C-alpha positions in Angstrom: 0.0 0.0 0.0 1.4 3.4 -1.0 0.8 5.6 2.0 0.1 9.0 0.3 -2.0 11.0 -2.0 0.7 11.2 -4.7 3.9 9.2 -5.1 5.3 8.7 -1.6 8.9 9.4 -0.6 9.9 5.8 -0.1 13.7 6.6 -0.6 16.2 9.3 -0.9 19.4 9.5 -2.9 22.5 11.7 -2.6 20.9 14.2 -5.0 18.2 14.9 -2.4 20.7 16.1 0.3 24.2 16.7 -1.3 23.6 20.4 -1.2 22.6 20.4 2.4 25.6 18.4 3.4 27.9 20.9 1.6 26.0 23.8 3.2 26.6 22.2 6.7 30.3 21.7 6.0 30.7 25.4 4.8 28.7 26.6 7.8 30.7 24.5 10.4 34.2 24.4 9.0 34.8 27.8 7.3 38.5 27.6 8.3 39.0 24.3 9.9 38.4 23.1 13.5 40.6 25.0 15.9 40.3 22.5 18.7 40.8 19.3 16.7 43.6 20.7 14.5 45.5 21.9 17.6 45.2 18.8 19.7 45.3 15.8 17.4 47.8 14.6 14.8 46.4 14.0 11.3 47.6 10.4 11.3 45.8 9.4 14.4 43.2 6.7 13.8 40.2 5.3 15.7 37.2 3.1 15.9 33.9 4.6 16.8 30.3 3.4 17.1 27.0 5.2 16.3 24.8 4.3 19.4 21.2 4.8 20.2 20.7 6.4 23.6 16.9 6.1 23.6 14.1 4.2 21.9 13.0 5.2 18.4 13.0 4.7 14.7 16.3 5.1 12.7 16.4 7.3 9.7 19.0 9.1 7.6 22.0 6.7 7.3 22.4 7.5 3.6 23.8 10.9 4.6 26.9 9.3 6.1 28.7 8.0 2.8 28.0 11.5 1.3 29.5 13.2 4.2 32.6 11.0 4.0 32.9 11.6 0.4 32.6 15.4 0.6 35.3 15.7 3.2 37.5 13.1 1.5 37.9 11.5 4.9 40.0 8.4 5.3 37.2 6.6 7.0 35.2 3.4 6.5 31.6 3.0 7.6 29.8 -0.2 8.2 26.2 -0.1 9.2 24.6 -2.8 11.4 21.0 -1.5 10.7 19.0 0.1 7.9 16.6 3.1 8.0 13.3 2.1 9.6 15.0 -0.1 12.2 13.5 0.0 15.7 16.1 1.3 18.2 16.3 0.8 21.9 18.8 2.2 24.4 22.2 0.8 23.6 21.5 -0.4 20.1 24.7 -0.2 17.9 23.8 1.4 14.6 27.1 1.0 12.9 30.9 1.4 13.1 33.5 3.9 11.8 37.2 3.1 11.4 39.9 5.4 10.2 40.9 9.1 10.7 40.1 10.4 14.1 40.5 14.1 13.0 38.1 13.6 10.1 35.5 11.9 12.3 35.7 14.7 15.0 35.2 17.4 12.4 32.1 15.8 10.9 30.6 14.5 14.2 28.1 17.3 14.9 26.9 17.5 11.2 26.4 13.7 11.0 24.5 13.6 14.3 22.3 16.6 13.3 21.1 14.9 10.2 20.5 11.5 11.9 19.1 12.7 15.1 16.7 15.1 13.2 15.4 12.6 10.7 15.2 9.9 13.3 13.3 12.3 15.5 10.7 12.8 12.7 10.5 9.0 11.9 9.9 8.3 15.7 7.3 11.0 16.0 5.4 9.6 13.0 5.7 6.0 14.2 4.2 6.8 17.6 1.2 8.4 16.0 0.6 5.9 13.2 1.1 3.0 15.5 -1.4 4.3 17.9 -4.1 5.1 15.2 -3.7 2.4 12.6 -7.2 3.1 11.1 -6.3 6.7 10.2 -4.1 7.9 7.3 -1.6 10.0 9.2 -0.4 12.6 6.8 2.5 15.1 6.9 2.3 18.6 5.5 4.5 21.2 3.7 5.5 22.7 7.0 9.1 21.7 6.7 12.4 23.5 7.0 13.5 25.0 3.6 15.6 22.5 1.7 14.7 19.6 3.9 11.2 18.8 2.5 12.0 15.5 0.8 14.1 14.3 3.7 11.5 15.2 6.2 8.8 13.4 4.2 11.0 10.4 3.7 11.4 10.3 7.5 7.7 10.5 8.0 7.2 7.6 5.6 10.0 5.6 7.2 8.3 6.0 10.5 5.0 4.6 9.2 3.2 7.8 8.4 1.9 8.9 5.0 2.9 11.7 2.6 0.6 14.5 1.5 1.8 16.3 -1.7 5.5 16.8 -1.9 5.1 20.2 -3.6 2.6 22.6 -5.2 3.2 20.9 -8.7 2.1 17.5 -7.7 -1.6 18.1 -7.0 -4.1 21.0 -6.5 -5.3 22.3 -3.2 -8.1 24.9 -3.5 -8.5 27.2 -0.4 -10.7 30.1 0.3 -8.6 32.6 -1.6 -8.7 30.4 -4.7 -12.4 29.9 -4.4 -13.0 33.6 -4.1 -10.9 34.4 -7.2 -12.8 31.7 -9.3 -16.2 33.0 -7.9 -17.5 29.7 -6.5 -16.4 26.2 -5.4 -17.8 24.7 -8.6 -15.9 27.1 -10.8 -12.7 26.7 -9.0 -12.7 22.8 -9.2 -13.8 23.0 -12.9 -11.1 25.4 -13.9 -8.3 23.4 -12.3 -9.6 20.2 -13.7 -9.9 21.5 -17.3 -6.4 22.9 -17.2 -4.7 20.0 -15.3 -6.3 16.8 -16.4 -5.0 13.8 -14.4 -4.1 15.9 -11.4 -5.8 15.3 -8.1 -7.8 18.1 -6.7 -8.3 18.7 -3.0 -10.8 21.3 -1.8 -10.5 22.8 1.7 -13.7 23.9 3.3 -13.9 25.7 6.7 -17.7 25.3 7.5 -20.4 22.7 7.1 -22.4 25.2 5.1 -20.0 24.8 2.2 -20.4 20.9 2.2 -23.2 20.6 -0.3 -21.4 22.9 -2.8 -18.2 20.9 -2.2 -19.9 17.6 -2.9 -21.5 18.9 -6.1 -18.1 20.0 -7.4 -16.8 16.5 -6.9 -13.1 17.1 -6.0 -10.9 14.0 -5.3 -10.5 15.1 -1.7 -12.4 17.3 0.7 -10.5 18.8 3.6 -12.4 19.7 6.7 -10.3 22.5 8.2 -10.8 23.4 11.9 -14.3 21.8 12.2 -15.7 21.3 15.6 -16.1 17.7 16.7 -20.0 17.8 16.1 -19.6 19.4 12.6 -16.8 16.9 11.8 -19.0 14.0 12.6 -21.9 15.3 10.7 -19.8 16.1 7.7 -18.2 12.7 7.6 -21.6 11.0 7.9 -22.9 13.0 5.0 -19.8 12.5 2.8 -19.9 8.7 3.4 -23.5 8.5 2.4 -23.7 10.9 -0.4 -20.2 10.9 -1.9 -18.4 7.7 -0.9 -15.8 8.1 -3.6 -14.6 11.5 -2.3 -11.7 11.0 0.2 -12.0 12.8 3.5 -9.2 14.7 5.4 -9.3 16.7 8.6 -6.7 19.3 9.6 -6.2 22.3 11.8 -3.6 22.3 14.6 -4.1 18.6 15.1 -1.9 17.0 17.8 -1.9 13.4 19.1 -4.2 14.2 21.9 -6.9 15.3 19.4 -6.8 12.0 17.5 -8.8 9.9 19.9 -12.1 11.5 18.5 -11.0 11.3 14.9 -10.1 7.6 15.3 -13.9 6.8 15.4 -13.9 7.3 11.6 -12.0 4.5 9.8 -10.1 5.5 6.6 -10.0 9.2 6.8 -6.9 11.2 6.4 -5.5 13.5 9.2 -2.8 16.1 8.2 -0.5 17.0 11.0 2.2 19.7 10.7 3.1 18.4 14.2 4.9 15.4 12.5 7.7 17.7 11.2 7.6 21.0 13.0 7.2 19.6 16.6 10.3 17.3 16.6 12.7 16.4 19.3 16.1 15.1 18.1 16.4 11.4 18.9 19.3 10.8 21.2 22.1 9.1 19.2 25.7 9.4 20.0 29.0 8.8 18.4 31.2 6.9 20.9 34.9 6.9 20.1 36.8 4.0 21.5 
């Protein structure tokens, strides 16, 4: 099952993060590492393990070979796990061997990527696992440049991907409807000019529901509906328009999902998955 409205982000390649890795290196090492370059000889070598310090879901390992390549480090990396692995405190993720100086210089950058993406994957996993009858969707509320990585992390954790960008599918909001003159006109105009593209229509009140159903978009988004209006709208949609997918949104956090879990199969979009993230505690232990 593809968990998403469009093509989900099931993998990432170096092209997706190479520029971010280079940006991180330029940011952190504009003129070397004063501490490391002063205290350690270039020829010193080491063995180090990447270690989980708390429970979670692993994500972001493909950044490591890119980082090694960008720094031309004399390092080898052998991973013991793959992205999506379930971590517990003390789990060894993989091992480095080689240049101690190179490893110390890239340590913070490496951990920033993996802790951040693993944090997102863990966030998504907790929610998706607790509410398996809901399609837990991410949003475009991501850090600039990190969109694809963040959505990959959501998918890795068991969540689902909404549209990756504005080009993948149409979402009609109040400003768009106002410009078109009506819900019917807005949906029709987009459909005529973009055949084959999915159309999602956002409504913010139950009074718009009849017009929304008549316009027949692919998805109707109930934005910031009260519990009672949500229940009423979903009942009407399932009876009168069973082919239209239903999504709920509007500041939804995990504590608000108990009510929505009454309705099997609906989508719930949550900026929370990517903008309320705690880095997963992962350390680099040099032996």
